[in-house]
Every structure is written in C-alpha cells, then in structure tokens.
PDB file of N, CA, C and O in Angstrom:
ATOM      1  N   MET A   1       0.693  -1.235   0.070  1.00  0.00           N
ATOM      2  CA  MET A   1      -0.099   0.046   0.082  1.00  0.00           C
ATOM      3  C   MET A   1       0.895   1.441   0.071  1.00  0.00           C
ATOM      4  O   MET A   1       1.730   1.652   0.951  1.00  0.00           O
ATOM      5  N   GLN A   2       0.679   2.243  -0.949  1.00  0.00           N
ATOM      6  CA  GLN A   2       1.553   3.294  -0.899  1.00  0.00           C
ATOM      7  C   GLN A   2       0.709   4.477  -0.146  1.00  0.00           C
ATOM      8  O   GLN A   2      -0.516   4.486  -0.029  1.00  0.00           O
ATOM      9  N   LEU A   3       1.484   5.334   0.271  1.00  0.00           N
ATOM     10  CA  LEU A   3       0.950   6.484   1.099  1.00  0.00           C
ATOM     11  C   LEU A   3       0.863   7.566   0.426  1.00  0.00           C
ATOM     12  O   LEU A   3       1.902   7.957  -0.106  1.00  0.00           O
ATOM     13  N   LYS A   4      -0.279   8.300   0.261  1.00  0.00           N
ATOM     14  CA  LYS A   4       0.062   9.735  -0.356  1.00  0.00           C
ATOM     15  C   LYS A   4       1.036  10.745   0.456  1.00  0.00           C
ATOM     16  O   LYS A   4       1.293  10.745   1.660  1.00  0.00           O
ATOM     17  N   GLU A   5       1.471  11.555  -0.508  1.00  0.00           N
ATOM     18  CA  GLU A   5       2.455  12.308  -0.115  1.00  0.00           C
ATOM     19  C   GLU A   5       1.605  13.602   0.627  1.00  0.00           C
ATOM     20  O   GLU A   5       0.695  13.883  -0.153  1.00  0.00           O
ATOM     21  N   VAL A   6       1.565  14.173   1.391  1.00  0.00           N
ATOM     22  CA  VAL A   6       1.230  15.344   1.768  1.00  0.00           C
ATOM     23  C   VAL A   6       1.706  16.561   1.851  1.00  0.00           C
ATOM     24  O   VAL A   6       2.608  16.743   2.668  1.00  0.00           O
ATOM     25  N   MET A   7       1.318  17.488   1.187  1.00  0.00           N
ATOM     26  CA  MET A   7       2.275  18.670   1.135  1.00  0.00           C
ATOM     27  C   MET A   7       1.301  19.690   1.639  1.00  0.00           C
ATOM     28  O   MET A   7       0.152  19.757   1.204  1.00  0.00           O
ATOM     29  N   ASP A   8       1.821  20.548   2.640  1.00  0.00           N
ATOM     30  CA  ASP A   8       1.255  21.885   3.316  1.00  0.00           C
ATOM     31  C   ASP A   8       1.788  23.224   2.348  1.00  0.00           C
ATOM     32  O   ASP A   8       2.834  23.307   1.705  1.00  0.00           O
ATOM     33  N   LYS A   9       0.857  24.070   2.466  1.00  0.00           N
ATOM     34  CA  LYS A   9       1.280  25.469   1.663  1.00  0.00           C
ATOM     35  C   LYS A   9       0.839  26.649   2.452  1.00  0.00           C
ATOM     36  O   LYS A   9      -0.324  26.802   2.825  1.00  0.00           O
ATOM     37  N   ILE A  10       1.822  27.486   2.695  1.00  0.00           N
ATOM     38  CA  ILE A  10       1.558  28.417   3.411  1.00  0.00           C
ATOM     39  C   ILE A  10       1.868  29.791   2.738  1.00  0.00           C
ATOM     40  O   ILE A  10       2.780  29.707   1.915  1.00  0.00           O
ATOM     41  N   LEU A  11       1.385  30.910   2.873  1.00  0.00           N
ATOM     42  CA  LEU A  11       1.329  32.467   2.028  1.00  0.00           C
ATOM     43  C   LEU A  11       2.100  33.028   3.037  1.00  0.00           C
ATOM     44  O   LEU A  11       1.622  33.027   4.172  1.00  0.00           O
ATOM     45  N   ILE A  12       3.500  33.637   2.796  1.00  0.00           N
ATOM     46  CA  ILE A  12       4.045  34.457   3.820  1.00  0.00           C
ATOM     47  C   ILE A  12       3.996  36.016   3.041  1.00  0.00           C
ATOM     48  O   ILE A  12       4.345  36.172   1.871  1.00  0.00           O
ATOM     49  N   GLU A  13       3.568  36.962   3.800  1.00  0.00           N
ATOM     50  CA  GLU A  13       3.309  38.562   3.173  1.00  0.00           C
ATOM     51  C   GLU A  13       4.823  39.274   3.725  1.00  0.00           C
ATOM     52  O   GLU A  13       5.115  39.198   4.919  1.00  0.00           O
ATOM     53  N   VAL A  14       5.458  39.754   3.034  1.00  0.00           N
ATOM     54  CA  VAL A  14       6.613  40.534   3.580  1.00  0.00           C
ATOM     55  C   VAL A  14       6.119  41.779   3.629  1.00  0.00           C
ATOM     56  O   VAL A  14       5.638  42.362   2.657  1.00  0.00           O
ATOM     57  N   ASN A  15       6.203  42.170   4.602  1.00  0.00           N
ATOM     58  CA  ASN A  15       5.921  43.987   4.700  1.00  0.00           C
ATOM     59  C   ASN A  15       7.038  44.928   4.249  1.00  0.00           C
ATOM     60  O   ASN A  15       6.798  46.053   3.810  1.00  0.00           O
ATOM     61  N   ASP A  16       8.271  44.423   4.374  1.00  0.00           N
ATOM     62  CA  ASP A  16       9.585  45.049   4.127  1.00  0.00           C
ATOM     63  C   ASP A  16      10.074  44.533   2.830  1.00  0.00           C
ATOM     64  O   ASP A  16      10.626  43.434   2.885  1.00  0.00           O
ATOM     65  N   PRO A  17       9.970  45.183   1.517  1.00  0.00           N
ATOM     66  CA  PRO A  17      10.202  44.773   0.118  1.00  0.00           C
ATOM     67  C   PRO A  17      11.786  44.317   0.473  1.00  0.00           C
ATOM     68  O   PRO A  17      12.162  43.186   0.165  1.00  0.00           O
ATOM     69  N   GLY A  18      12.444  45.010   0.959  1.00  0.00           N
ATOM     70  CA  GLY A  18      13.708  45.287   1.313  1.00  0.00           C
ATOM     71  C   GLY A  18      14.121  43.945   1.580  1.00  0.00           C
ATOM     72  O   GLY A  18      15.015  43.516   0.850  1.00  0.00           O
ATOM     73  N   LYS A  19      13.625  43.118   2.547  1.00  0.00           N
ATOM     74  CA  LYS A  19      13.807  41.842   2.843  1.00  0.00           C
ATOM     75  C   LYS A  19      13.467  40.620   2.488  1.00  0.00           C
ATOM     76  O   LYS A  19      13.742  39.544   3.020  1.00  0.00           O
ATOM     77  N   ARG A  20      12.658  40.942   1.259  1.00  0.00           N
ATOM     78  CA  ARG A  20      12.224  39.834   0.365  1.00  0.00           C
ATOM     79  C   ARG A  20      13.377  38.725   0.054  1.00  0.00           C
ATOM     80  O   ARG A  20      13.346  37.548   0.411  1.00  0.00           O
ATOM     81  N   GLN A  21      14.189  39.237  -0.537  1.00  0.00           N
ATOM     82  CA  GLN A  21      15.227  38.554  -1.103  1.00  0.00           C
ATOM     83  C   GLN A  21      16.017  37.918   0.096  1.00  0.00           C
ATOM     84  O   GLN A  21      16.592  36.871  -0.201  1.00  0.00           O
ATOM     85  N   ILE A  22      16.154  38.332   1.351  1.00  0.00           N
ATOM     86  CA  ILE A  22      17.053  37.806   2.296  1.00  0.00           C
ATOM     87  C   ILE A  22      16.267  36.801   3.005  1.00  0.00           C
ATOM     88  O   ILE A  22      16.848  36.001   3.740  1.00  0.00           O
ATOM     89  N   LEU A  23      14.757  36.759   2.825  1.00  0.00           N
ATOM     90  CA  LEU A  23      13.891  35.797   3.162  1.00  0.00           C
ATOM     91  C   LEU A  23      13.805  34.553   2.191  1.00  0.00           C
ATOM     92  O   LEU A  23      13.697  33.396   2.598  1.00  0.00           O
ATOM     93  N   LEU A  24      13.868  34.935   0.807  1.00  0.00           N
ATOM     94  CA  LEU A  24      13.896  34.051  -0.164  1.00  0.00           C
ATOM     95  C   LEU A  24      15.247  33.312   0.009  1.00  0.00           C
ATOM     96  O   LEU A  24      15.161  32.106   0.241  1.00  0.00           O
ATOM     97  N   GLU A  25      16.235  33.752  -0.055  1.00  0.00           N
ATOM     98  CA  GLU A  25      17.673  32.829   0.066  1.00  0.00           C
ATOM     99  C   GLU A  25      17.583  32.094   1.557  1.00  0.00           C
ATOM    100  O   GLU A  25      17.990  30.933   1.591  1.00  0.00           O
ATOM    101  N   PHE A  26      17.144  32.607   2.638  1.00  0.00           N
ATOM    102  CA  PHE A  26      16.867  31.615   3.532  1.00  0.00           C
ATOM    103  C   PHE A  26      16.321  30.410   3.504  1.00  0.00           C
ATOM    104  O   PHE A  26      16.700  29.338   3.976  1.00  0.00           O
ATOM    105  N   LEU A  27      14.995  30.838   2.640  1.00  0.00           N
ATOM    106  CA  LEU A  27      14.082  29.337   2.526  1.00  0.00           C
ATOM    107  C   LEU A  27      14.568  28.714   1.669  1.00  0.00           C
ATOM    108  O   LEU A  27      14.398  27.528   1.950  1.00  0.00           O
ATOM    109  N   LYS A  28      15.264  28.851   0.452  1.00  0.00           N
ATOM    110  CA  LYS A  28      15.950  28.244  -0.190  1.00  0.00           C
ATOM    111  C   LYS A  28      17.203  27.234   0.511  1.00  0.00           C
ATOM    112  O   LYS A  28      17.670  26.261  -0.080  1.00  0.00           O
ATOM    113  N   GLN A  29      17.544  27.594   1.611  1.00  0.00           N
ATOM    114  CA  GLN A  29      18.587  26.683   2.014  1.00  0.00           C
ATOM    115  C   GLN A  29      18.232  25.564   2.981  1.00  0.00           C
ATOM    116  O   GLN A  29      18.947  24.797   3.627  1.00  0.00           O
ATOM    117  N   LEU A  30      17.104  25.682   2.901  1.00  0.00           N
ATOM    118  CA  LEU A  30      16.067  24.489   3.670  1.00  0.00           C
ATOM    119  C   LEU A  30      15.900  23.476   2.779  1.00  0.00           C
ATOM    120  O   LEU A  30      15.149  23.769   1.848  1.00  0.00           O
ATOM    121  N   ASN A  31      16.346  22.404   2.761  1.00  0.00           N
ATOM    122  CA  ASN A  31      16.183  21.291   1.588  1.00  0.00           C
ATOM    123  C   ASN A  31      14.606  20.772   1.757  1.00  0.00           C
ATOM    124  O   ASN A  31      14.126  20.205   0.775  1.00  0.00           O
ATOM    125  N   PHE A  32      13.856  20.915   2.824  1.00  0.00           N
ATOM    126  CA  PHE A  32      12.695  20.287   2.870  1.00  0.00           C
ATOM    127  C   PHE A  32      11.326  21.060   2.250  1.00  0.00           C
ATOM    128  O   PHE A  32      10.185  20.607   2.340  1.00  0.00           O
ATOM    129  N   LEU A  33      11.684  22.267   1.634  1.00  0.00           N
ATOM    130  CA  LEU A  33      11.008  23.097   0.969  1.00  0.00           C
ATOM    131  C   LEU A  33      11.140  23.394  -0.118  1.00  0.00           C
ATOM    132  O   LEU A  33      12.271  23.500  -0.594  1.00  0.00           O
ATOM    133  N   THR A  34       9.631  23.699  -1.103  1.00  0.00           N
ATOM    134  CA  THR A  34       9.948  24.019  -2.537  1.00  0.00           C
ATOM    135  C   THR A  34       9.344  25.294  -2.391  1.00  0.00           C
ATOM    136  O   THR A  34       8.247  25.625  -1.942  1.00  0.00           O
ATOM    137  N   ILE A  35      10.447  26.048  -2.944  1.00  0.00           N
ATOM    138  CA  ILE A  35      10.312  27.645  -3.268  1.00  0.00           C
ATOM    139  C   ILE A  35       9.359  28.002  -4.467  1.00  0.00           C
ATOM    140  O   ILE A  35       9.942  27.473  -5.414  1.00  0.00           O
ATOM    141  N   SER A  36       8.421  28.494  -4.881  1.00  0.00           N
ATOM    142  CA  SER A  36       7.695  29.022  -5.889  1.00  0.00           C
ATOM    143  C   SER A  36       7.006  30.069  -5.852  1.00  0.00           C
ATOM    144  O   SER A  36       6.057  30.116  -5.070  1.00  0.00           O
ATOM    145  N   GLU A  37       7.322  31.204  -6.716  1.00  0.00           N
ATOM    146  CA  GLU A  37       7.120  32.542  -6.659  1.00  0.00           C
ATOM    147  C   GLU A  37       5.964  32.632  -7.638  1.00  0.00           C
ATOM    148  O   GLU A  37       5.917  32.050  -8.721  1.00  0.00           O
ATOM    149  N   PRO A  38       5.005  33.459  -7.108  1.00  0.00           N
ATOM    150  CA  PRO A  38       3.989  33.614  -7.826  1.00  0.00           C
ATOM    151  C   PRO A  38       4.458  34.273  -8.886  1.00  0.00           C
ATOM    152  O   PRO A  38       5.471  34.973  -8.870  1.00  0.00           O
ATOM    153  N   LYS A  39       3.496  34.008 -10.173  1.00  0.00           N
ATOM    154  CA  LYS A  39       3.778  34.615 -11.796  1.00  0.00           C
ATOM    155  C   LYS A  39       3.043  36.223 -11.723  1.00  0.00           C
ATOM    156  O   LYS A  39       1.821  36.372 -11.715  1.00  0.00           O
ATOM    157  N   ILE A  40       3.922  37.241 -11.679  1.00  0.00           N
ATOM    158  CA  ILE A  40       2.969  38.419 -11.764  1.00  0.00           C
ATOM    159  C   ILE A  40       2.318  38.873 -13.202  1.00  0.00           C
ATOM    160  O   ILE A  40       2.966  38.836 -14.248  1.00  0.00           O
ATOM    161  N   LYS A  41       1.395  39.166 -13.145  1.00  0.00           N
ATOM    162  CA  LYS A  41       0.610  39.650 -14.207  1.00  0.00           C
ATOM    163  C   LYS A  41       0.865  41.051 -14.677  1.00  0.00           C
ATOM    164  O   LYS A  41       0.532  41.922 -13.874  1.00  0.00           O
ATOM    165  N   THR A  42       1.365  41.429 -15.760  1.00  0.00           N
ATOM    166  CA  THR A  42       1.725  42.825 -16.159  1.00  0.00           C
ATOM    167  C   THR A  42       0.954  43.302 -17.194  1.00  0.00           C
ATOM    168  O   THR A  42       0.775  42.421 -18.034  1.00  0.00           O
ATOM    169  N   GLY A  43       0.424  44.353 -17.467  1.00  0.00           N
ATOM    170  CA  GLY A  43      -0.022  44.950 -18.453  1.00  0.00           C
ATOM    171  C   GLY A  43      -1.475  45.043 -18.325  1.00  0.00           C
ATOM    172  O   GLY A  43      -1.851  44.723 -17.197  1.00  0.00           O
ATOM    173  N   ARG A  44      -2.359  45.362 -19.084  1.00  0.00           N
ATOM    174  CA  ARG A  44      -3.784  45.118 -19.286  1.00  0.00           C
ATOM    175  C   ARG A  44      -3.907  44.074 -19.933  1.00  0.00           C
ATOM    176  O   ARG A  44      -3.069  43.727 -20.765  1.00  0.00           O
ATOM    177  N   LYS A  45      -5.344  43.163 -19.565  1.00  0.00           N
ATOM    178  CA  LYS A  45      -5.766  42.271 -20.305  1.00  0.00           C
ATOM    179  C   LYS A  45      -6.259  42.921 -21.929  1.00  0.00           C
ATOM    180  O   LYS A  45      -6.904  43.952 -22.123  1.00  0.00           O
ATOM    181  N   LYS A  46      -5.780  42.057 -22.860  1.00  0.00           N
ATOM    182  CA  LYS A  46      -5.764  42.297 -24.064  1.00  0.00           C
ATOM    183  C   LYS A  46      -7.386  41.798 -24.450  1.00  0.00           C
ATOM    184  O   LYS A  46      -7.874  40.785 -23.947  1.00  0.00           O
ATOM    185  N   ASN A  47      -8.121  42.667 -25.411  1.00  0.00           N
ATOM    186  CA  ASN A  47      -9.178  42.388 -25.931  1.00  0.00           C
ATOM    187  C   ASN A  47     -10.550  42.380 -24.742  1.00  0.00           C
ATOM    188  O   ASN A  47     -11.379  41.480 -24.608  1.00  0.00           O
ATOM    189  N   VAL A  48     -10.478  43.459 -24.100  1.00  0.00           N
ATOM    190  CA  VAL A  48     -10.961  43.530 -23.027  1.00  0.00           C
ATOM    191  C   VAL A  48     -12.642  43.827 -23.644  1.00  0.00           C
ATOM    192  O   VAL A  48     -13.668  43.277 -23.246  1.00  0.00           O
ATOM    193  N   LEU A  49     -12.527  44.714 -24.560  1.00  0.00           N
ATOM    194  CA  LEU A  49     -13.672  45.349 -25.455  1.00  0.00           C
ATOM    195  C   LEU A  49     -14.367  44.179 -25.748  1.00  0.00           C
ATOM    196  O   LEU A  49     -15.534  44.086 -25.368  1.00  0.00           O
ATOM    197  N   ARG A  50     -13.783  43.178 -26.425  1.00  0.00           N
ATOM    198  CA  ARG A  50     -14.139  41.768 -27.087  1.00  0.00           C
ATOM    199  C   ARG A  50     -15.227  40.893 -26.423  1.00  0.00           C
ATOM    200  O   ARG A  50     -16.163  40.315 -26.974  1.00  0.00           O
ATOM    201  N   ASP A  51     -14.783  40.934 -24.686  1.00  0.00           N
ATOM    202  CA  ASP A  51     -15.358  40.054 -23.600  1.00  0.00           C
ATOM    203  C   ASP A  51     -16.727  40.784 -23.636  1.00  0.00           C
ATOM    204  O   ASP A  51     -17.658  40.318 -22.979  1.00  0.00           O
ATOM    205  N   LEU A  52     -16.888  41.919 -24.383  1.00  0.00           N
ATOM    206  CA  LEU A  52     -18.318  42.420 -24.149  1.00  0.00           C
ATOM    207  C   LEU A  52     -19.435  42.296 -25.287  1.00  0.00           C
ATOM    208  O   LEU A  52     -20.590  42.724 -25.279  1.00  0.00           O
ATOM    209  N   TYR A  53     -18.828  41.669 -26.148  1.00  0.00           N
ATOM    210  CA  TYR A  53     -19.666  41.442 -27.582  1.00  0.00           C
ATOM    211  C   TYR A  53     -21.111  40.346 -26.873  1.00  0.00           C
ATOM    212  O   TYR A  53     -21.149  39.517 -25.963  1.00  0.00           O
ATOM    213  N   GLY A  54     -21.726  40.667 -27.448  1.00  0.00           N
ATOM    214  CA  GLY A  54     -23.096  40.430 -27.360  1.00  0.00           C
ATOM    215  C   GLY A  54     -23.823  40.396 -25.832  1.00  0.00           C
ATOM    216  O   GLY A  54     -24.748  39.654 -25.500  1.00  0.00           O
ATOM    217  N   ILE A  55     -23.250  41.252 -25.127  1.00  0.00           N
ATOM    218  CA  ILE A  55     -23.674  41.329 -23.559  1.00  0.00           C
ATOM    219  C   ILE A  55     -25.279  41.608 -23.767  1.00  0.00           C
ATOM    220  O   ILE A  55     -26.055  41.050 -22.991  1.00  0.00           O
ATOM    221  N   TRP A  56     -25.718  42.338 -24.654  1.00  0.00           N
ATOM    222  CA  TRP A  56     -27.209  42.940 -24.711  1.00  0.00           C
ATOM    223  C   TRP A  56     -27.857  42.272 -25.543  1.00  0.00           C
ATOM    224  O   TRP A  56     -28.883  42.715 -26.061  1.00  0.00           O
ATOM    225  N   GLU A  57     -27.399  41.174 -25.791  1.00  0.00           N
ATOM    226  CA  GLU A  57     -28.102  40.114 -27.001  1.00  0.00           C
ATOM    227  C   GLU A  57     -29.258  39.417 -26.159  1.00  0.00           C
ATOM    228  O   GLU A  57     -29.139  38.807 -25.097  1.00  0.00           O
ATOM    229  N   GLY A  58     -30.364  39.655 -26.875  1.00  0.00           N
ATOM    230  CA  GLY A  58     -31.842  39.047 -26.468  1.00  0.00           C
ATOM    231  C   GLY A  58     -32.247  40.180 -25.340  1.00  0.00           C
ATOM    232  O   GLY A  58     -33.158  39.789 -24.610  1.00  0.00           O
ATOM    233  N   ARG A  59     -31.882  41.169 -25.122  1.00  0.00           N
ATOM    234  CA  ARG A  59     -32.572  42.107 -24.303  1.00  0.00           C
ATOM    235  C   ARG A  59     -33.258  43.092 -24.845  1.00  0.00           C
ATOM    236  O   ARG A  59     -32.582  43.843 -25.547  1.00  0.00           O
ATOM    237  N   ASP A  60     -34.400  43.341 -24.748  1.00  0.00           N
ATOM    238  CA  ASP A  60     -35.136  44.755 -25.120  1.00  0.00           C
ATOM    239  C   ASP A  60     -34.895  45.698 -24.554  1.00  0.00           C
ATOM    240  O   ASP A  60     -35.804  46.076 -23.815  1.00  0.00           O
ATOM    241  N   ILE A  61     -33.811  46.428 -24.573  1.00  0.00           N
ATOM    242  CA  ILE A  61     -33.546  47.749 -24.087  1.00  0.00           C
ATOM    243  C   ILE A  61     -32.635  48.512 -24.753  1.00  0.00           C
ATOM    244  O   ILE A  61     -31.714  48.007 -25.395  1.00  0.00           O
ATOM    245  N   ASN A  62     -32.858  49.987 -24.631  1.00  0.00           N
ATOM    246  CA  ASN A  62     -32.287  50.872 -25.555  1.00  0.00           C
ATOM    247  C   ASN A  62     -31.718  51.976 -24.780  1.00  0.00           C
ATOM    248  O   ASN A  62     -32.021  52.030 -23.588  1.00  0.00           O
ATOM    249  N   LEU A  63     -30.751  53.082 -25.394  1.00  0.00           N
ATOM    250  CA  LEU A  63     -29.904  54.001 -24.716  1.00  0.00           C
ATOM    251  C   LEU A  63     -30.582  54.874 -23.696  1.00  0.00           C
ATOM    252  O   LEU A  63     -29.917  55.235 -22.725  1.00  0.00           O
ATOM    253  N   SER A  64     -32.060  55.318 -23.834  1.00  0.00           N
ATOM    254  CA  SER A  64     -32.801  56.291 -23.263  1.00  0.00           C
ATOM    255  C   SER A  64     -33.188  55.548 -21.749  1.00  0.00           C
ATOM    256  O   SER A  64     -33.300  56.206 -20.715  1.00  0.00           O
ATOM    257  N   GLU A  65     -33.371  54.027 -21.822  1.00  0.00           N
ATOM    258  CA  GLU A  65     -33.736  53.440 -20.840  1.00  0.00           C
ATOM    259  C   GLU A  65     -32.479  53.198 -19.990  1.00  0.00           C
ATOM    260  O   GLU A  65     -32.537  53.372 -18.773  1.00  0.00           O
ATOM    261  N   ILE A  66     -31.386  52.816 -20.571  1.00  0.00           N
ATOM    262  CA  ILE A  66     -29.908  52.701 -20.040  1.00  0.00           C
ATOM    263  C   ILE A  66     -29.735  54.298 -19.025  1.00  0.00           C
ATOM    264  O   ILE A  66     -29.445  54.420 -17.834  1.00  0.00           O
ATOM    265  N   ARG A  67     -29.989  55.158 -19.875  1.00  0.00           N
ATOM    266  CA  ARG A  67     -29.541  56.691 -19.187  1.00  0.00           C
ATOM    267  C   ARG A  67     -30.826  56.796 -17.989  1.00  0.00           C
ATOM    268  O   ARG A  67     -30.464  57.168 -16.873  1.00  0.00           O
ATOM    269  N   LYS A  68     -31.942  56.558 -18.139  1.00  0.00           N
ATOM    270  CA  LYS A  68     -32.982  56.603 -16.925  1.00  0.00           C
ATOM    271  C   LYS A  68     -32.725  56.006 -15.734  1.00  0.00           C
ATOM    272  O   LYS A  68     -33.108  56.388 -14.629  1.00  0.00           O
ATOM    273  N   SER A  69     -31.847  54.747 -16.080  1.00  0.00           N
ATOM    274  CA  SER A  69     -31.586  53.762 -14.714  1.00  0.00           C
ATOM    275  C   SER A  69     -30.389  54.222 -14.362  1.00  0.00           C
ATOM    276  O   SER A  69     -30.029  54.115 -13.190  1.00  0.00           O
ATOM    277  N   ALA A  70     -29.693  54.724 -15.180  1.00  0.00           N
ATOM    278  CA  ALA A  70     -28.078  55.207 -14.755  1.00  0.00           C
ATOM    279  C   ALA A  70     -28.291  56.522 -13.935  1.00  0.00           C
ATOM    280  O   ALA A  70     -27.636  56.718 -12.911  1.00  0.00           O
ATOM    281  N   TRP A  71     -29.248  57.454 -14.411  1.00  0.00           N
ATOM    282  CA  TRP A  71     -29.423  58.781 -13.712  1.00  0.00           C
ATOM    283  C   TRP A  71     -30.381  59.180 -12.632  1.00  0.00           C
ATOM    284  O   TRP A  71     -30.622  60.305 -12.194  1.00  0.00           O
ATOM    285  N   LYS A  72     -30.953  57.827 -12.242  1.00  0.00           N
ATOM    286  CA  LYS A  72     -32.069  57.901 -11.182  1.00  0.00           C
ATOM    287  C   LYS A  72     -31.848  58.800  -9.988  1.00  0.00           C
ATOM    288  O   LYS A  72     -30.853  58.489  -9.333  1.00  0.00           O
ATOM    289  N   ARG A  73     -32.426  59.680  -9.614  1.00  0.00           N
ATOM    290  CA  ARG A  73     -32.195  60.689  -8.534  1.00  0.00           C
ATOM    291  C   ARG A  73     -33.451  60.972  -7.551  1.00  0.00           C
ATOM    292  O   ARG A  73     -34.554  61.122  -8.076  1.00  0.00           O
ATOM    293  N   ARG A  74     -33.350  61.034  -6.452  1.00  0.00           N
ATOM    294  CA  ARG A  74     -34.253  61.097  -5.412  1.00  0.00           C
ATOM    295  C   ARG A  74     -34.405  62.498  -5.041  1.00  0.00           C
ATOM    296  O   ARG A  74     -35.166  62.815  -4.128  1.00  0.00           O
TER     297      ARG A  74
END
C-alpha cells in the first residue's frame, strides 16, 4: 500500500520589500521546502472590449432606458 504524499502550503506576506530577497535566500537553504514564486501579471488584459460582445443580446433595451436607470435621483 502506498502512502499519499501530503504537502502543506503557506502564504507569507513580506511587509518590508527590502527583506524579501533575504527571506527567499534563507528559505532556499532548507531542503524540505519547495519555493515557487507567483507569476506577476503585467499590463492590461488584451481584448477587454471583445469580452463585452453580445452582452445585450436578447434584451429589449435602448439607450434612453439605460440613461434613465443610470441617472435615477431622489
């Protein structure tokens, strides 16, 4: 019978950006840890406007109704 390997994950937030590299170097010295850094997303998402294509499909709505609901005032 094989035992399943159990791995725990923790998230560490570093409050001082200058200490980040020091902490990483220390953790890499511990042979029982696997260090993986998150992938940083840069820039804006491409084709954001395309995500909206068809959003109003099948709805009976016009520009004046959108304006009325957007500008409701008491």
